[in-house]
C-alpha positions as CSV (number, residue, x, y, z in Angstrom):
1,M,-5.3,-95.6,131.1
2,K,-1.9,-96.7,130.0
3,K,1.3,-95.8,131.7
4,Q,4.9,-96.2,130.2
5,Q,7.9,-95.1,131.7
6,I,10.7,-93.2,129.9
7,S,14.2,-93.6,131.1
8,F,17.8,-93.4,129.7
9,E,21.2,-94.3,130.7
10,L,23.9,-92.0,132.3
11,S,27.2,-92.6,132.7
12,I,28.7,-90.7,135.6
13,F,32.5,-90.0,135.7
14,E,34.2,-88.6,138.8
15,K,37.4,-87.1,137.1
16,P,38.2,-86.2,133.4
17,E,41.0,-88.9,133.5
18,E,38.1,-91.5,133.6
19,L,37.3,-90.4,129.9
20,S,38.6,-91.3,126.5
21,Q,41.5,-89.0,125.1
22,I,39.5,-87.3,122.7
23,E,36.5,-86.9,125.3
24,Q,39.0,-85.4,127.7
25,K,40.1,-83.1,124.7
26,L,36.5,-82.3,124.0
27,L,35.9,-81.6,127.8
28,S,39.0,-79.0,128.0
29,T,38.2,-77.2,124.8
30,A,34.9,-76.4,126.2
31,E,36.4,-75.3,129.4
32,D,38.9,-72.9,127.2
33,A,35.9,-71.7,125.4
34,R,33.9,-71.2,128.6
35,E,36.6,-68.4,129.7
36,N,35.8,-65.9,126.5
37,A,32.0,-66.0,127.1
38,Y,30.3,-62.7,127.3
39,A,28.3,-62.9,130.4
40,P,28.3,-59.4,132.1
41,Y,24.6,-59.7,133.3
42,S,24.2,-63.3,134.6
43,N,28.3,-63.8,135.3
44,F,27.3,-67.6,134.3
45,K,29.6,-68.5,131.5
46,V,29.2,-71.7,129.5
47,G,31.4,-73.1,127.0
48,A,30.5,-75.7,124.3
49,A,32.7,-78.1,122.1
50,V,31.4,-79.9,119.2
51,L,33.3,-82.8,117.8
52,L,32.8,-83.5,114.2
53,E,32.8,-86.8,112.4
54,N,35.7,-85.3,110.3
55,G,37.7,-84.7,113.6
56,E,37.5,-81.0,113.9
57,I,36.2,-79.4,117.0
58,V,34.3,-76.3,116.8
59,I,33.6,-74.2,119.8
60,G,30.9,-71.8,121.4
61,N,30.2,-69.7,124.4
62,N,27.2,-68.1,125.7
63,Q,26.9,-64.4,124.4
64,E,24.6,-62.3,126.6
65,N,22.8,-58.9,125.5
66,A,21.0,-56.2,127.9
67,S,18.2,-57.3,126.1
68,Y,18.2,-60.9,127.4
69,P,16.4,-62.8,124.6
70,S,19.0,-61.5,122.0
71,G,21.9,-63.3,123.4
72,L,22.5,-66.7,122.5
73,C,23.5,-70.0,124.5
74,A,27.0,-71.5,124.2
75,E,25.4,-74.8,122.6
76,R,23.8,-73.1,119.9
77,V,26.6,-71.2,119.2
78,A,28.8,-74.2,118.7
79,V,26.2,-76.2,116.8
80,F,25.2,-73.5,114.6
81,Q,28.8,-72.7,113.6
82,A,29.5,-76.4,113.0
83,G,26.7,-76.5,110.6
84,A,27.7,-73.3,108.8
85,K,31.4,-74.1,108.7
86,Y,31.1,-77.8,107.9
87,P,27.6,-78.3,106.4
88,G,26.6,-82.0,105.8
89,V,29.5,-83.3,108.3
90,A,27.7,-85.2,111.3
91,I,28.5,-84.1,114.9
92,K,29.6,-86.8,116.9
93,A,29.5,-85.3,120.4
94,I,29.1,-82.0,122.5
95,A,30.6,-81.3,125.9
96,I,29.2,-78.3,127.7
97,T,30.8,-76.9,130.7
98,A,29.5,-73.8,133.3
99,T,31.2,-71.8,135.7
100,S,30.0,-68.6,137.7
101,K,31.6,-65.5,139.0
102,D,29.2,-65.7,142.1
103,Y,29.8,-69.2,143.0
104,V,31.3,-72.6,142.4
105,V,29.6,-74.5,139.8
106,D,29.9,-78.1,141.4
107,S,27.2,-80.3,139.2
108,P,26.8,-80.4,135.5
109,A,24.8,-77.5,133.7
110,A,22.3,-79.0,131.3
111,P,21.3,-77.3,128.1
112,C,18.1,-75.1,128.2
113,G,15.1,-76.4,126.1
114,N,15.9,-74.3,123.2
115,C,19.5,-75.6,123.0
116,R,18.0,-79.1,123.4
117,Q,15.7,-78.8,120.7
118,S,18.3,-77.3,118.2
119,I,20.9,-80.3,118.8
120,I,18.3,-82.9,118.5
121,E,17.3,-81.4,115.1
122,Y,20.9,-82.0,114.0
123,E,20.7,-85.6,115.5
124,Q,17.4,-86.3,113.9
125,R,18.6,-84.9,110.4
126,Q,22.0,-86.6,110.4
127,R,20.2,-89.8,111.8
128,T,23.0,-90.7,114.1
129,P,23.3,-90.0,117.8
130,I,25.1,-87.0,119.1
131,S,26.6,-88.0,122.5
132,I,26.7,-85.4,125.3
133,M,28.9,-84.5,128.2
134,L,28.1,-82.2,130.9
135,R,30.2,-80.6,133.7
136,G,30.2,-77.8,136.0
137,E,33.5,-76.1,136.7
138,T,34.2,-78.9,139.3
139,G,32.5,-82.1,140.4
140,P,31.3,-85.0,138.2
141,I,31.0,-85.3,134.5
142,Y,27.6,-86.8,133.0
143,K,27.6,-88.5,129.8
144,C,24.4,-89.5,127.6
145,A,24.7,-91.5,124.4
146,S,22.1,-89.3,122.7
147,V,20.7,-85.8,123.0
148,A,17.4,-87.7,122.6
149,D,18.2,-89.4,126.1
150,I,17.7,-85.7,127.5
151,L,14.8,-84.5,125.4
152,P,12.3,-87.6,124.9
153,L,9.2,-87.1,122.9
154,A,11.0,-84.4,120.9
155,F,9.3,-82.2,118.4
156,S,10.5,-82.9,114.8
157,S,9.7,-82.0,111.0
158,S,7.5,-84.9,110.8
159,F,4.9,-82.8,112.9
160,L,5.2,-80.1,110.0
161,S,4.4,-82.5,107.1
162,D,1.0,-83.9,106.1
163,S,2.4,-86.9,104.5
């Protein structure tokens, strides 16, 4: 048996002021988007902001539905909107933040598996990393250089081809 360890580098920032100006703007935009989330069932609001190569920032927030599987997460709303509005423009970064009506979210909220898969497909297709920043409503900010860091051994289109 052979064992191999998979690891990644995670930068932790205590305050938004430690981030670059554009990262601060991206995080702030995600926080603004979060406030307009439609989350009447979970009371857990998530906002996402995507920075594109052309400098545009595209937002998304979670959209719930009484039939839970019919809703969409903030991350996919933002990434899919970016792909629809700016096809072919690479995504450079995504910021994700969450809050709850019921308690203080003081640790970074990471994307679910469906969102990780959706974002990494964009990363694989554009062949450049998408950096990711995560934050609760308070507390530290986690930053990774690539979505691949939080989804090692990702599924890709190469598994669907026989060539």
